[in-house]
C-alpha positions as CSV (number, residue, x, y, z in Angstrom):
1,M,84.0,56.2,116.1
2,S,85.4,59.4,114.7
3,K,83.5,62.6,115.3
4,K,81.4,63.7,112.3
5,R,82.8,66.7,110.5
6,G,80.8,69.8,110.5
7,L,79.7,71.5,107.3
8,S,81.8,74.2,105.9
9,L,80.3,77.7,105.1
10,D,80.1,76.9,101.4
11,E,78.3,73.6,102.2
12,K,75.9,75.4,104.6
13,R,75.2,78.0,101.8
14,E,74.3,75.2,99.4
15,K,72.0,73.4,101.9
16,M,70.1,76.7,102.6
17,L,69.8,77.7,99.0
18,Q,68.4,74.2,98.3
19,I,65.6,75.0,100.8
20,F,64.6,78.0,98.6
21,Y,65.0,76.1,95.3
22,D,62.9,73.1,96.4
23,S,60.0,75.1,97.7
24,Q,60.3,78.3,95.6
25,D,58.5,80.0,98.5
26,F,58.9,82.9,100.9
27,F,60.3,82.4,104.3
28,L,60.6,84.2,107.6
29,L,64.0,83.9,109.4
30,K,62.5,81.8,112.2
31,E,61.1,79.4,109.5
32,L,64.5,79.1,108.0
33,E,66.0,78.4,111.4
34,K,63.6,75.5,111.8
35,S,64.3,74.1,108.3
36,G,68.1,74.5,108.5
37,P,68.7,71.6,110.9
38,K,66.8,69.3,108.6
39,K,69.6,70.0,106.0
40,G,72.4,69.7,108.5
41,V,72.7,73.4,109.3
42,I,72.3,74.2,113.0
43,S,69.7,76.9,113.7
44,Q,72.3,79.2,115.4
45,S,74.2,79.6,112.2
46,V,71.3,80.0,109.8
47,K,71.1,83.8,110.2
48,D,74.7,84.3,109.4
49,V,74.5,82.0,106.4
50,I,71.4,83.6,105.0
51,Q,73.1,87.0,105.4
52,S,76.1,85.9,103.4
53,L,73.8,84.7,100.6
54,V,71.9,88.1,100.7
55,D,75.3,89.9,100.5
56,D,76.2,87.9,97.4
57,D,72.7,88.6,95.8
58,L,71.8,84.8,95.9
59,V,69.0,85.4,98.4
60,F,66.7,88.4,98.4
61,K,64.8,89.9,101.3
62,D,61.8,92.2,101.4
63,K,60.0,93.8,104.4
64,I,56.2,93.4,104.2
65,G,54.6,95.2,107.1
66,T,56.6,94.4,110.2
67,S,57.9,91.1,108.8
68,V,61.1,90.4,106.7
69,Y,60.7,87.7,104.1
70,F,63.6,85.9,102.3
71,W,63.3,84.3,98.9
72,S,65.4,82.9,96.0
73,L,64.9,81.1,92.8
74,P,67.3,78.9,90.7
75,S,67.2,81.6,88.0
76,S,68.6,84.1,90.6
77,A,71.8,82.1,90.9
78,G,72.1,81.9,87.2
79,N,71.7,85.6,86.8
80,Q,74.3,86.2,89.5
81,L,76.8,83.9,87.8
82,R,76.2,85.6,84.5
83,N,76.8,89.0,86.2
84,V,80.0,87.8,87.7
85,N,81.2,86.4,84.4
86,S,80.4,89.7,82.7
87,R,82.4,91.6,85.3
88,L,85.3,89.3,85.0
89,E,85.3,89.6,81.2
90,S,85.2,93.4,81.6
91,D,88.1,93.3,84.0
92,L,90.1,91.0,81.7
93,K,89.5,93.4,78.8
94,S,90.7,96.3,80.9
95,S,93.7,94.4,82.1
96,K,94.6,93.5,78.5
97,K,94.3,97.1,77.4
98,R,96.4,98.3,80.3
99,H,99.1,95.7,79.5
100,A,99.2,96.8,75.9
101,E,99.6,100.5,77.1
102,L,102.5,99.5,79.5
103,V,104.2,97.5,76.6
104,E,103.9,100.5,74.4
105,Q,105.4,102.8,77.1
106,C,108.1,100.3,77.7
107,N,109.0,100.2,74.0
108,A,109.0,104.1,73.9
109,L,111.3,104.1,76.9
110,K,113.7,101.8,75.2
111,K,113.8,104.1,72.1
112,G,114.7,107.0,74.4
113,R,117.6,104.9,75.8
114,E,119.0,104.4,72.3
115,D,119.1,108.1,71.5
116,S,121.3,109.1,74.4
117,D,124.2,111.1,72.9
118,E,123.2,114.2,74.8
119,R,122.8,112.3,78.1
120,D,126.2,110.6,77.7
121,E,127.9,113.8,76.9
122,A,126.4,115.5,80.0
123,L,127.5,112.7,82.2
124,A,131.0,112.8,80.6
125,D,131.2,116.5,81.2
126,L,130.1,116.1,84.8
127,K,132.7,113.4,85.5
128,A,135.4,115.6,83.9
129,I,134.3,118.6,86.1
130,E,134.4,116.4,89.2
131,L,137.9,115.2,88.3
132,K,139.1,118.8,87.7
133,Y,137.6,119.9,90.9
134,N,139.5,117.2,92.8
135,E,142.7,118.2,91.1
136,L,142.2,121.8,91.9
137,K,141.5,121.0,95.5
138,D,144.7,119.1,95.8
139,E,146.6,121.9,94.1
140,M,145.0,124.5,96.5
141,A,146.3,122.5,99.4
142,Q,149.9,122.7,98.0
143,Y,149.7,126.4,97.5
144,A,148.1,127.2,100.8
145,D,151.4,128.5,102.1
146,N,152.2,130.6,99.1
147,D,151.0,133.8,97.3
148,P,147.6,134.8,98.6
149,A,146.6,136.1,95.1
150,A,147.3,132.7,93.6
151,F,145.4,131.0,96.4
152,E,142.4,133.4,95.8
153,A,142.4,132.7,92.0
154,M,142.6,129.0,92.7
155,K,139.6,129.3,95.1
156,K,137.5,131.0,92.5
157,A,138.3,128.5,89.9
158,I,137.2,125.8,92.2
159,E,134.0,127.6,93.0
160,V,133.2,127.9,89.3
161,A,133.9,124.2,88.8
162,H,131.8,123.4,91.8
163,T,128.9,125.5,90.5
164,A,129.0,123.9,87.1
165,A,129.2,120.4,88.5
166,N,126.1,121.0,90.7
167,R,124.3,122.6,87.8
168,W,124.7,119.4,85.8
169,T,123.6,117.4,88.8
170,D,120.5,119.5,89.1
171,N,119.7,119.0,85.5
172,I,120.0,115.2,85.9
173,F,117.7,115.2,88.9
174,T,115.2,117.3,86.9
175,V,115.2,114.7,84.1
176,R,114.8,111.9,86.6
177,Q,111.8,113.6,88.2
178,W,110.3,114.2,84.8
179,C,110.6,110.6,83.9
180,S,109.2,109.5,87.2
181,N,106.1,111.8,86.7
182,N,105.5,110.7,83.2
183,F,106.4,107.0,83.3
184,P,105.4,105.9,86.9
185,Q,104.7,102.4,85.6
186,A,108.3,102.0,84.4
187,K,109.9,102.7,87.7
188,E,112.0,99.5,87.7
189,Q,113.1,100.0,84.0
190,L,114.2,103.6,84.9
191,E,116.2,102.5,87.9
192,N,118.0,99.8,85.8
193,L,118.7,102.5,83.2
194,Y,120.1,105.0,85.9
195,N,122.4,102.3,87.2
196,E,123.6,101.4,83.7
197,I,124.7,105.0,83.0
198,G,126.3,105.5,86.4
199,I,123.5,107.4,88.3
200,T,123.5,105.2,91.5
201,E,121.9,105.7,94.8
202,D,124.9,107.6,96.2
203,F,124.7,110.1,93.2
204,D,124.4,113.6,94.8
205,Y,125.4,117.2,94.7
206,I,129.1,117.9,95.4
207,E,129.7,119.6,98.6
208,M,132.4,122.4,98.9
209,T,135.0,121.6,101.5
210,P,136.5,124.8,102.8
211,A,140.3,124.9,102.5
212,P,142.4,125.7,105.5
213,L,143.3,129.5,105.4
214,S,145.4,129.7,108.6
215,S,148.7,129.2,106.7
216,V,148.1,131.8,104.0
217,I,150.6,134.7,103.9
218,D,149.5,137.6,105.9
């Protein structure tokens, strides 16, 4: 013969509640520990089962003198279910409201993406400056052995280009931070937007690489 399966916690809770509902009386814990086995709940687990019912407001306890009495009525369970239903309805209403707010923010963000002439122009300028910077750096290497004055002028031009490029980079980071602070719920959409317009993870400030000066004319 197969071993009889023990009761689950939910089944034990139902059995113990039935004791209260059938008698509609007050019980001491030791009385419940005696009544539990009659319903299939071993006395050693009665205390934990009763406490779980107390925690869920399905069973109530009151101290009278030095004794603690437990009690519950069928109406208590009904009231508890109604309270749970009320909380769930409230949570659902709040979730729907939050969803509507996020949809509205998402739509507002999409409108901002449509009006992107200034952003596109800034990025185009930045790319042009980066290209010019690389060209000037290559030219500087070619003129390293020539006139020091020309070399110095070229160096200053590169510094100006470098400063301008990093200024635009700083502006872009400022805009990204502003978007993150004001639209934290739209983080994923913002990241997709950045990737679409070329602002990837490796986007960063341009570092100035010093040109070799050892071959400049003394």
